[in-house]
N, C-alpha and C positions, 0 to 999 in steps of 0.2 A: 346353290348349295351352301348351307351355313354350318360350318364346322368350327367356328371361330369364337364361340362363347367361352372365354378363358376364365379360369379361376385365378384371380390376381395374386393370391398368396402362394400359388404353386410355381416352383421354379422349373423351367423347361431345360432338360439336359442338352437340347440342341442350342439353346440360347447361350450356353457357356462357350460354344465354339466361336461366337462372334466377338473377336478381340480387336477388330479394326477401330482405330481412333484417329488415324491420319489418312485413311484411304489407301494404305499400302496393301491391305488384305481384307477383303470383305467376305467373311465366312458365310454370311447369309446369302449373298449372291451365288457363292459356290454351291451351297446346299440347294438353292432353287434350281440352278442349272443341273445339278445331280438328280434332283427329283424329276426334271423334264426327261432326262435320259432314262431314268427308272421307269417312267410311264411308257416311253417308247419301247424299252426292253420288255416290259411286262406285256404290252400289246402284241409285240412280235412273238413272244414266247407262248402267250395264251392262244393266239389265233394263227399260229404258224401253219396249221393244217388247212387253212382257208386260202392261202396263196397271197402273192404280193399285192394284187389289186384290191382285194378285200381289206388287207391290213392298211393300205394307204388311205382307203376311205374311212376306216375307223379312226386312224390318227388325225385326219383332217377334221373329223367330227369332234373328237375329244379336245383338240387344240382350240377350235373355234368355240366350243361349248364352254371351256374354262376361261377364255379371254372375253367372251361376250359380257359377262358381269362387269369386268373392269372397264370396257369401252363404254357401256351404257352408263355406268356409275360416273364416268368422267363427264358425260353430258349433263347428268343431273346435278353433280356436285361442283365440278370446275366451271361449267358454263351456266350454272343456275337455271337450267332449262328443265323444269320438273313437270314434263308433260308426257308420261309414259305411253298413253294411247296414241298420241301423234307420232312418237318415235316408232312404235310398233307398226303403225300404218305405213310409214316410210319404208320399213323393212319389207313389208309385203309388196309395196309398189316396186322397190328395187328388184326383188326376186321375180316378180312378174315380167318386168321389162327385160331382165337378163334372160330368163328362160324362153319367153316368146321370141326374143331376138335370136337365140340359138336355133329354135325350131324354124324360124323364117329363113335363116341362112342355110340350114340343111335342105329346106324345101326348094329354095332357089338354086342351090348347087345340085339338086337332083339326088341327094343322098337318101332322103326319106321324106315321104309326103307328110305334111303336118297332120297329126292325129287330132280328131275332135271327139271328145267323150260322148257316149250315147246318153240319151235322156235318162235312162235308168242309172247309169254311172253318176251323172250329175246330181240327180235327186236323192239317190240312195247312199252315195258314198262321199262325193266331193262337198256338197252342201252340208251334210252332217259333220264332216271334218272341220269345216269353218266354224260351225256353231259350237261344236265340242271344244275347239281351241279357245274361242272367245269366252265361253262359259267357264272353262277350267282356269283361265287367267283371272277372271273376275272372282270366282270362288276362292282361289288361293289368296288373292289380295285382301279380300274381306276377312278371310280366316285369320290373317296376321294381326287383325285388330283384337281378336279374342284369344289368341295363343301366340307364343313366341316362335321364332324361326327354327329353333332346335327341334321343337315338337313337330312343327310342320314338315321338316326334312325327314324326321324319323318315320312319320306316317306315309309320306310320299314314296319312301323306299319300297312300299308294298305294291307299287304299280305293276310289277311283273305278275304278282299273284292275281291282280284284277284281270289282266289279259288272259291268264289261265282260266279263271272263272268264266269270263265271257265266252271263250272257246268251248268250254264244257257245256255252257247253257245253249250254245248253237249246235250241240250234238257232236262236236269234234272230239276225237280220242286224244287223250294226253298220257304220255308214257310216264308212269310214276317214278321212274329212275331219274327223271329230270327235276323232281320236286325238291330233293334235299339240297342240291346246289343253289336253287333259287332261295330256299329258306336260309342258307348260309349267308347269301348276299344281303337279304333283308335284315338278318341279325347283325351283320357287319355295319350296315347303315345305322341301325339303332345304337350300336356302340359308339359310332362316330359323332352322334348328336350329343355332344358334351354340354355341360351346363345345366342349370335348373330348367326343368320342363314345366312351362306355364301354359295351361290350357283350360278351356271350358268345354262342355258337351256340345255347344253350338260351334265352337272352333273345331272340335273333332269332326263334326258332321260336315263342315265346309271343306276341311282339308281332305277328308276321304272322298267327298264329291269331286274335288279338283283332281285327285289321284285317279279316280275311276274314269273321269272324262278324258284324262291324258292317255290312259290305257285304251279306252274306246277309240280315240283318234288314231293311235298307233296301230291298233288292230285293223281299222278300216284302210289305213295306208298300205299295210301289208297285203290285204286282200286284193287291192287294185294293182299292186306291183307284182303280185305272184299269181295272177289269174292263169288258169290252165289253158284258156282259149287265147291264142295269140292276138286275135282280132280285138279282144276286150282288154288286152294288156297295155299298160302305160309304163314307159320308162321313168326313172326318177326325175329327170329334168322336165318331162312332159307332165307328170303329175303335179309338180310344184308350180308349173306355169298355170295350170287350170285351177289349182287350189288358191292361188294368189288373189284373183279378183273377188271371189266371195269372202275370203278372209279380210281383204282390204275393205270391202263394203261394210262388213259387220263391225270391224274395228273403227272405221271412220265414223259410223253412226254413233257408236258408243262414245268415242272421243268427242264428237260434236256435242253430245248431250252433256257430258261431264266436264269437258275442258273448254268448250266454246271456241271463240276466236283468239283466245289468249296466246296459243303457239304462233299464229300468224303475226300477231301484233309484235311479239318479242323478236321474231325473225326479221321483221322490217326495221328493227332498231339498229343502233350503232354497232352492236356485236353480231349482227345477223350472219355475216360471212363466216366468222369464226365458229359460230354455233352450227351453221350448215356443214362446214367441213368436219366438225366433230361427229355430227349425225351421219355424214357420209362414211366415216370410218366404221361406225356400227352397222351401216347398211352392207358394206363389203363383208363384214364378219357374218352378218345374218344370211347373206347369199351362200357363203361357204357352208355355214352351219346347216341350213335347210336342205341344200342339195346333198351334202354328205349324209344328213339324217335319212333321206329317202333311199340312198344307196345302201346304208347300213341296215335299214329295215328290210330292204329287198334281200340282202345277202344273209342276214342273221335271223330275220323274223322279228316280230314285235317284242317278244320276251327277250330275245338275245340283244336287241338294240337297247332296251331299257337297262339291262344288266351291264352292258359294255359302257354305257354312259356314266356309271358310278365310278369308273376309273379316273374321271376328271377331278374327283375330290382330292386326290393326292396333290395335283398342281394347285388347287385352290387353298389347300391346307398350308402348303409351303409358301405360297404367295402371301398369305396372311401373316405367316411367321416373318418373312423377309421384309415386307412393306409396312406391316402394321404392328410388328413386335408381339403378336399373339403367342400364347403358350400352346405348345403341342403336348397333349397328354398321352400317357401310355395306352389308355383305353382306345384312343383314336388310332394309334398304330396297330393295336390288336384288331380293331374293326376293319382296317384296310387289308390286313392279312386274310380275314374271313372273306372280304369282298373279292380279292384277287383269286383266292382258292376256289370260291364258289363259281366265279365266271369261267375259270379254267376248266373245271370239271363239267359245268353245264355245256360249254362249247364242245369238249371232247366227246361226251356222251351223246349229245345231239347230232354231231357229225358222224359218229359211229352208227347211230340209228338210221340216218339218212343213207349212208353208204350201204348198209345191210339191205335196206329197202330197194335201193337201186340195183344191187346184185341180184336180189330175188326177182325183181321185175325183168331183168335181162335174162335170167334163167328161164322164167316162164315163157318169154318170147321165143327163146331158142327151142324150148320143148314143143311149142305150138308149130314152129317152122319145121322141126324134125318130123313131127307127126304128119304134117302136110306133105312132106316129101315121101314118106312111107306110103301114104294113101295113093299118091300118084304112081 
């Protein structure tokens, strides 16, 4: 998420707080720590009605999402290892090893038999997830050649609307009461995309394609995690395990074509161990991120997960202020007010709708049981 295109001539009111010149007091670090607590507090406040386990998953997702950019950038910049497809392939390899390891341990311990997706699940859901992921990454990377990151971020904020559109095309009902909180979040993302918006129509098409594919992927993940038939249901760890091999295959082929053997050659050099350790840190982060992402999709749905992910921008914004000295503009603050409010009301309304449906279903079951007793 790029919210850091600063207007150099604009003074940030937060920057006036940083008066440290001898290390005695660093207001920037204080502000960043406060922003971290703010995100934790916002998450607890917004999703309080979901329970402690759901909140823990969301926090793990947000923290890993906001730190992923920093850890990967460290590999590219500090280690001079500019091979993103190879690094992404290692992420999928690490996720696969971890999740298959967990399933094997469960199977050996007799806790749960290792699930194997059906051929229908593999061809209709898991393989399309891998292809959609790779295509979305590719489209987004190419789009940045034709437009800047601020414009890309603004359009990408419409991913929840794409999920809603996909669901409606599939014939699923959508409660229009949920539309205005989604629009508030989209508007907030637009406000946060500060700086001059540079784009072309080709860039717009590519960014929207990447946005649509990301929404399509999230929608498929929610389908397989929230299936009504228990035999066809996969848990978040199980889904990530079976997603990893096809995603790894697609990314490895793409990386092999575009990057060749250059990553292997560089890893075999004098700084190979140092680079490997830096990549290892990103792999740990990726495992936490992808596992938590599946849990959040299962608990909040595809739209809710995409909306919740926007809260990470507060940490990224403050991180850029502290570490890069970027300017924080008032429109960005207003944007995050819109985002937080939209996420809060979407979660509240969606939870109320689900609770009402559950109560209605229970009432119907009780009525049927009562009629059955009267007949007897």
